[in-house]
DOTORVO-82774 format. One line per 10 residues: number of its first residue (from 0); their letters; for each residue x, y, z of C-alpha. Coordinates in nm, 3 decimals. Example, Ala and Ser with C-alpha at 12.3 -4.5 7.8 and 13.67 -1.06 7.14 Angstrom:
<recs>
0) as) 1.230/-0.450/0.780 ~ 1.367/-0.106/0.714
</recs>
This chain:
<recs>
0) mankvcftgf) -15.055/8.732/-6.168 ~ -14.918/8.731/-6.522 ~ -15.075/8.522/-6.793 ~ -14.862/8.226/-6.891 ~ -14.848/7.927/-7.122 ~ -14.606/7.639/-7.064 ~ -14.544/7.347/-7.301 ~ -14.362/7.022/-7.241 ~ -14.310/6.710/-7.441 ~ -14.453/6.378/-7.327
10) dpfmgdspel) -14.420/6.007/-7.395 ~ -14.740/5.895/-7.572 ~ -14.693/5.539/-7.439 ~ -14.672/5.644/-7.074 ~ -14.954/5.778/-6.862 ~ -15.300/5.878/-6.969 ~ -15.224/6.085/-7.277 ~ -15.518/6.113/-7.517 ~ -15.509/6.014/-7.883 ~ -15.656/6.349/-7.991
20) cdlcssrppi) -15.590/6.710/-7.892 ~ -15.790/6.817/-7.586 ~ -15.869/7.152/-7.750 ~ -15.980/7.067/-8.104 ~ -16.028/6.688/-8.089 ~ -15.907/6.655/-8.446 ~ -15.528/6.590/-8.441 ~ -15.289/6.388/-8.229 ~ -15.133/6.595/-7.949 ~ -14.760/6.668/-7.956
30) fkyqcsnsre) -14.734/6.877/-7.637 ~ -14.866/6.879/-7.286 ~ -14.969/7.233/-7.190 ~ -15.050/7.438/-6.885 ~ -15.208/7.781/-6.907 ~ -15.308/8.033/-6.648 ~ -15.473/8.362/-6.717 ~ -15.614/8.625/-6.491 ~ -15.744/8.976/-6.530 ~ -15.783/9.000/-6.154
40) reqceyllgf) -15.595/8.814/-5.882 ~ -15.911/8.657/-5.744 ~ -16.022/8.516/-6.080 ~ -15.745/8.295/-6.212 ~ -15.821/8.021/-6.460 ~ -15.592/7.720/-6.499 ~ -15.602/7.490/-6.800 ~ -15.411/7.164/-6.832 ~ -15.408/6.920/-7.119 ~ -15.255/6.792/-7.439
50) ccqpctqrll) -15.256/6.983/-7.768 ~ -15.163/6.956/-8.134 ~ -14.937/7.201/-8.321 ~ -15.217/7.429/-8.455 ~ -15.368/7.458/-8.107 ~ -15.021/7.527/-7.965 ~ -14.994/7.822/-8.203 ~ -15.345/7.938/-8.111 ~ -15.256/7.936/-7.738 ~ -14.941/8.138/-7.808
60) dqlqqsesre) -15.139/8.383/-8.025 ~ -15.392/8.431/-7.744 ~ -15.110/8.500/-7.498 ~ -14.953/8.751/-7.738 ~ -15.287/8.931/-7.788 ~ -15.344/8.946/-7.413 ~ -14.996/9.085/-7.352 ~ -15.040/9.340/-7.631 ~ -15.366/9.464/-7.473 ~ -15.201/9.491/-7.131
70) waeeesalna) -14.909/9.692/-7.272 ~ -15.152/9.924/-7.453 ~ -15.352/9.975/-7.132 ~ -15.032/10.047/-6.940 ~ -14.921/10.302/-7.200 ~ -15.262/10.468/-7.191 ~ -15.255/10.493/-6.811 ~ -14.903/10.641/-6.815 ~ -15.006/10.884/-7.087 ~ -15.308/10.993/-6.880
80) desdvkefhr) -15.070/11.070/-6.592 ~ -14.874/11.287/-6.838 ~ -14.570/11.060/-6.807 ~ -14.317/11.042/-7.087 ~ -14.418/10.727/-7.277 ~ -14.191/10.761/-7.582 ~ -13.959/10.474/-7.486 ~ -14.247/10.254/-7.370 ~ -14.432/10.321/-7.697 ~ -14.119/10.246/-7.901
90) rrvaafgik) -14.078/9.910/-7.727 ~ -14.448/9.825/-7.764 ~ -14.442/9.900/-8.138 ~ -14.119/9.701/-8.181 ~ -14.258/9.404/-7.986 ~ -14.607/9.388/-8.133 ~ -14.573/9.571/-8.465 ~ -14.858/9.811/-8.395 ~ -14.883/10.188/-8.366
</recs>
């Protein structure tokens, strides 16, 4: 299962939306979020809640870091198999700005 983060807007006057972000408890939420992350298929964690803009950015940063690690692991595995990884490496550097 791939890691994912989904954001949606919400009406603060409808439903049970909180007055403060579920993650930091310091700012009003502006998005409803759903996250799932899994290193193994059997261990999948789901998070649901409401978040403010800084926490939205933090969730996206965590997803980007996770994806960057997975791409690096994939490149390393392909390299160990003596596969040609030049194009994969080029795309990884272009996407994540790392070497």
